[in-house]
Phi, psi and omega in degrees: 000131181286142173277170181302321182289340182268349181289134182261132177245096184301147178275354179221144176260007178078002180262146178292155179298322182214156180269341181204172185293326181294314178297317180298318180299316180293320179299313182291324178296312181295313183296314183293322179289327174293323175300313180296321182299322184247024185297333182263004181250103186297330184263036171230117182257126180242136180216157176231131178054041180257131178295131180244121177254106183286330190235126176293138178091357181229079183291345178279342178270095187206162178205151181234089178300147177297327172207146178212152180233130180238113175275134179099003176236142185287154173296164179142161181284143176216143175283330176200169179254099177267107191301324182291342176267000184241044181057024181056033178265121177276152173304132181276332182228132177228151177235143171230133176250120186281151171231167179302339181280347180286134180257160178298321180297319179298315182288327176294321178298317179296319179300318180293320178297313181297323178294313181294329184268010170071031169297139183269324181223136182223125182237133181234126180235132175254101185288345178279326181250001179057041179252126179242129175239143178226146179227141179229140181292126182260184180295336180275006178071007174266162174272106183271141180293133175278122189292317182237115182266335179293115183093358180294137177248123180296124178299324182277318187266333183078006180272154181252139177258126175238127184235118176256189182291339186224015181191151171256135176238129176251137187235129177296159177304332180272005176098351178287143179277143173301123181237159179284163178300320181299319180294315179297318179296320178296316178298320178297317180295322179294319178296320178296319179296319178297319180296318179295320179296319178297322179294320177297315180296322178296317179295322179295319178297321179295319178297315180296322178296316180297322178295317179296316180297320179297319179295319179296320179295323177298331180271003178083019182249129177278114183296338181288346180269353182275000000 
């Protein structure tokens, strides 16, 4: 019989992070924007596709949310999230992005695990059918279905969910829309280009001013008196 110290908790379940590009894009957008949202809060840990072991001694009882947020745990690299090593704090918020390969039985199992492990908020999005489901922990300690998700504001995250006929939009507390890394990088590059252009124009104005001042001095005029 293995002792507690001899039990192995694998860092991978052998499954891919995503089944297709659409699912992968949504996972990375949500995870990266949650990183940005809590970048200045050291005691908020955000992870994507990380194996979570809720119970010590039972490595088969595990789940890997597409994204999860843990309040009260420090940032930092982890091979997996072993809850008993994390002050026994369970992730308070989890996200799942569906792919055609996800089965109803699989998602029901995850819902039950999240309910038993005291997750406070659980969000499931199907990007192929534009279906968003949300669950919130109720007084009965179960994850109760949120009836209306369009306009819903996460109590823990402060983000707003907007659902149209063909897209989900997530909005930061300050009103910014969740954007992909490519979009943010493009905006950054445009801002950098604008800054460089302003610097070039500033230097050109300085050159022209120096030329003007030199001409005035040749004429015996002190430009500082003008």
